[in-house]
N, C-alpha and C positions, 0 to 999 in steps of 0.2 A: 556585476550582478546586482539586480535591484532587490529591494526589501521584500517584495512579494515572493521571490524565490527562496529567501531565508525562511519565511513563514510557512511556505508549502513544504520545504524540507523538514522543518520542525514537526509539522503535522504528520508527515510520512514516517519519521522516526518514532514518534509517539505511537502511531498505529502499529508499526512493526514490533515495537517492544511489548505493547499490550497483547498482541497476537502471540508472540513467543512465550509470554508468561503463562498462557493457557495450556501449554503442554504438560505442566506439572501442577495438579490441583489436588488438594486434600491428601497429600502424601502419595499420590499415585500418578503414573504416567497415563496420559489420555490418548488412547489409540484412535478415538474419534477425531481428535485434532490432527493426528498424523495422517489419517485418511483424507480429511478435508484439505490438508496441505498438499498431499500428493496430487489430488485432483486439481487444486488451484495451480500448481506448477505445470501439470500436464496441459491444462487449458491455456495458460499464459504463454508458455514456450511453444506449444504446438500451434497456437494462433498468432504468434509473434506480437503479443500485446505488451506494450511497455508504457506503463502509466507515468514513469519518471520523464520520459521523453515527451509524452503528451502534455505534461504540465510545464514544460520548459526546463527540466532538470536532466539534460543528457548525461549519461554515465559512460566513462571511457572504457570500462571493463566489459568485454563482450558478454552478453547474456545477463549481466547483473541486473539491469533494469527489469527484464522479464522475470527473473527469479524473485526480486523484491515485489513485483506486481503479483506474482503467484501467491506469495505469503499474504498480501493484503486481500486479494479476492477470495482466499480460502475462508475468510470470515463470513462470506455470504452476501446476499443482495441487500439486506437492511443496513448492514455495516457500510457497504459500498455506497449506498444512497446517501447516508449521513456523511460519509467521508467526502464524496464528491460535492455535496452541498456546502461543506466547510470550505473546500478549495474554491468553489464558485463564489462564496461570500467574500473570501479574501480578495479574489480578483475584482469583484464589483467595488469593494471598498477602496482598493488601490487606484482604480480608474476614476473614482469620484473625487480624488484629492488632487 
């Protein structure tokens, strides 16, 4: 496994953790986050979208890549744009070396 995969994995874990922390804010459970997560999962699994596989991190647990993708896309388009830019920058830097 090359260094780029480690960097992308770290970026994905950070995004997943930051997303998960948003479920409990100011001492209250966020039903908005739950709704966004439900729609993200529905879209990712229903459309067979697997970001992990797309960036070269295949996961051996069935559906796990799609479930993690659903969590990430539940953050919305601005987050996904920034997230994909970060991955793209990592890939460009690794190719340049």
